[in-house]
C-alpha positions in Angstrom: 0.0 0.0 0.0 2.8 2.4 0.9 4.5 2.0 -2.4 1.3 2.5 -4.4 0.5 5.6 -2.4 4.0 7.1 -2.8 3.9 6.3 -6.6 0.6 8.1 -6.9 1.7 11.1 -4.9 4.9 11.4 -6.9 2.8 11.4 -10.0 0.5 14.1 -8.6 3.6 16.1 -7.7 4.7 16.0 -11.4 1.2 17.0 -12.6 1.1 19.9 -10.1 4.5 21.1 -11.4 2.9 21.0 -14.8 0.0 23.1 -13.6 2.4 25.7 -12.1 4.2 25.9 -15.5 0.9 26.3 -17.3 0.0 29.2 -15.0 3.5 30.8 -15.4 3.1 30.6 -19.2 -0.4 32.0 -18.9 -2.0 29.1 -20.7 -5.7 29.0 -21.3 -7.6 29.2 -18.0 -9.9 26.2 -18.8 -6.9 24.0 -19.6 -5.4 24.9 -16.2 -8.6 24.2 -14.4 -8.9 20.8 -16.1 -5.4 19.9 -14.9 -6.2 21.1 -11.4 -9.3 19.0 -11.4 -7.2 16.0 -12.5 -4.8 16.6 -9.6 -7.7 16.8 -7.1 -9.1 13.5 -8.4 -5.7 11.9 -8.1 -5.3 13.1 -4.5 -8.8 11.7 -3.7 -7.6 8.3 -5.0 -4.6 8.4 -2.7 -6.8 9.4 0.2 -9.2 6.5 -0.6 -6.3 4.1 -0.7 -5.0 5.3 2.7 -8.6 5.1 4.1 -9.0 1.6 2.9 -5.8 0.5 4.5 -6.7 2.3 7.8 -10.0 0.5 7.8 -8.4 -2.8 7.2 -5.8 -2.4 9.9 -6.2 0.2 12.6 -9.9 0.4 12.7 -10.4 -3.4 12.6 -7.9 -3.8 15.4 -9.7 -1.2 17.5 -13.1 -2.7 16.9 -12.0 -6.2 17.7 -10.1 -4.9 20.8 -11.3 -4.8 24.3 -10.7 -1.1 25.0 -13.9 0.9 24.3 -12.0 4.2 24.5 -9.8 3.1 21.5 -13.0 2.2 19.6 -14.5 5.6 20.3 -11.3 7.3 19.3 -11.1 5.7 15.9 -14.8 6.2 15.2 -14.4 9.9 16.2 -11.4 10.2 13.8 -13.3 8.8 10.9 -16.3 11.0 11.6 -14.1 14.1 11.7 -12.5 13.2 8.4 -15.9 12.6 6.8 -17.4 15.8 8.2 -14.4 17.9 6.9 -14.9 16.5 3.4 -18.5 17.8 3.2 
């Protein structure tokens, strides 16, 4: 998972560098916006990958564990993330 996330983030970084160059060259605004949208979509994919891993590992361990405070903490973290995305 880590390697896939890093690969995607490095790709996003390259695309973002391209967006910066487009803006410096004063390329057509719609073309720049399209590239920014592509960067945003790519970042959301990385976020989804990390969330899936978190659910499969940390959250599963917390739910299966015996400490209710740990369960509450991970649920609260997930709710906070979900609420900030809206």
